C-alpha positions in Angstrom: 0.3 31.8 8.1 -2.4 31.2 5.4 -1.6 28.1 3.4 -3.7 27.6 0.2 -3.5 24.3 -1.7 -4.9 24.2 -5.3 -4.4 28.0 -5.4 -4.4 27.6 -9.4 -8.3 27.3 -9.0 -8.8 30.3 -7.2 -11.0 33.0 -9.1 -9.9 36.6 -9.7 -12.1 37.5 -6.7 -10.2 34.8 -4.6 -6.9 36.3 -5.8 -7.9 39.8 -4.6 -9.1 38.5 -1.2 -5.5 36.8 -0.7 -3.9 40.2 -1.6 -6.3 42.2 0.7 -5.4 39.6 3.5 -1.7 39.9 3.0 -1.8 43.8 2.7 -4.5 44.7 5.3 -4.3 42.0 7.9 -0.5 42.8 9.0 1.8 40.0 9.7 -0.1 37.2 7.9 2.2 35.1 5.7 0.8 33.6 2.7 1.8 30.2 0.9 0.1 29.5 -2.4 0.5 25.7 -3.6 -0.5 24.9 -6.9 0.3 22.9 -10.1 2.9 23.9 -12.6 1.8 27.0 -14.6 0.3 28.8 -11.7 3.3 31.4 -11.4 2.5 32.3 -15.0 -1.4 32.8 -14.3 -0.6 34.9 -11.3 1.8 37.0 -13.3 -1.6 38.6 -15.1 -2.6 39.8 -11.8 0.1 42.5 -10.9 -1.3 43.9 -7.7 -0.9 40.2 -6.2 2.1 39.2 -8.1 4.2 42.2 -7.0 3.9 40.6 -3.5 5.3 37.2 -4.5 8.6 36.5 -2.7 9.7 33.6 -4.7 8.3 30.5 -6.6 9.7 27.1 -5.9 9.4 24.6 -8.6 9.3 21.0 -7.2 11.2 18.6 -9.7 9.4 15.5 -10.5 10.0 12.2 -8.3 12.3 9.7 -10.0 14.2 6.6 -9.1 14.5 5.9 -5.4 12.3 9.0 -4.4 9.6 7.6 -6.7 10.0 4.0 -5.3 10.0 5.2 -1.8 6.7 7.0 -2.2 5.0 4.2 -4.2 6.1 1.6 -1.6 4.3 3.8 1.0 1.2 4.1 -1.2 1.1 0.3 -1.6 1.5 -0.1 2.2 -1.5 2.3 2.7 -3.5 -0.1 0.6 -2.5 -3.1 2.9 -0.2 -4.4 -0.1 3.4 -5.2 -0.5 5.3 -3.6 -3.4 7.5 -6.3 -5.1 9.6 -4.8 -8.1 10.4 -8.6 -8.9 6.5 -9.2 -9.7 5.6 -8.3 -13.1 2.3 -6.8 -12.3 3.9 -4.4 -9.8 6.6 -3.5 -12.2 4.1 -2.7 -14.9 2.0 -0.9 -12.4 4.9 1.4 -11.5 5.8 2.2 -15.1 2.2 3.1 -15.8 2.0 5.2 -12.7 5.3 7.1 -13.6 4.1 7.6 -17.2 0.5 8.9 -16.0 2.0 11.3 -13.3 5.2 12.1 -14.9 6.4 11.9 -11.2 4.1 14.9 -10.2 3.7 14.3 -6.2 0.3 15.8 -6.0 -1.0 14.1 -9.2 0.4 10.9 -7.7 -1.6 11.3 -4.6 -4.5 12.1 -6.5 -4.1 9.0 -8.7 -4.0 6.9 -5.6 -6.9 8.1 -4.0 -8.8 6.9 -7.1 -7.0 3.6 -7.2 -8.0 3.1 -3.5 -11.6 3.8 -4.3 -11.9 1.5 -7.4 -10.0 -1.4 -5.5 -12.4 -1.2 -2.5 -15.6 -1.0 -4.7 -14.4 -4.1 -6.8 -13.0 -6.0 -3.9 -9.4 -6.2 -5.7 -6.0 -6.9 -4.1 -3.7 -6.0 -7.2 -3.0 -2.6 -8.8 -3.3 -3.8 -12.3 -3.4 -1.9 -15.7 -7.3 -1.9 -15.6 -7.2 -0.6 -12.2 -4.8 2.1 -13.3 -6.6 3.0 -16.5 -10.2 3.2 -14.5 -8.3 5.6 -11.8 -6.6 7.8 -14.7 -10.0 8.3 -16.4 -11.4 10.0 -13.4 -8.6 12.4 -13.0 -8.8 15.8 -14.6 -5.1 16.1 -16.0 -4.3 19.7 -17.5 -1.6 20.7 -19.6 -0.2 23.4 -17.2 
């Protein structure tokens, strides 16, 4: 099994290599993981796209799912998420707006949040921290 994350970043040569592995190596399953719009890009390469069995689109995280994931990210930073705290509630709303509930984007955002908080010795995820973290991300339109 070959699993490729951020497959939307593969060049045409990379896509051809993946097709060759699938066709010629026998018995190798391939899973491509990427951002929304990747399937459309792959459709431009019929030699590979004809081998796509299915595409699964994950829906954005919302409600309890988003709260669950955010609580785990807060804990990883050594913080406690308190939805009764105005700063935390404001941060949750900003994170939901910035990421649109996209799980991968949420993960990338928290990598930057952790970095910024560590560099600056901060203990609260404020709007300033979120804006600084957001500004380091490359957020495409799909």
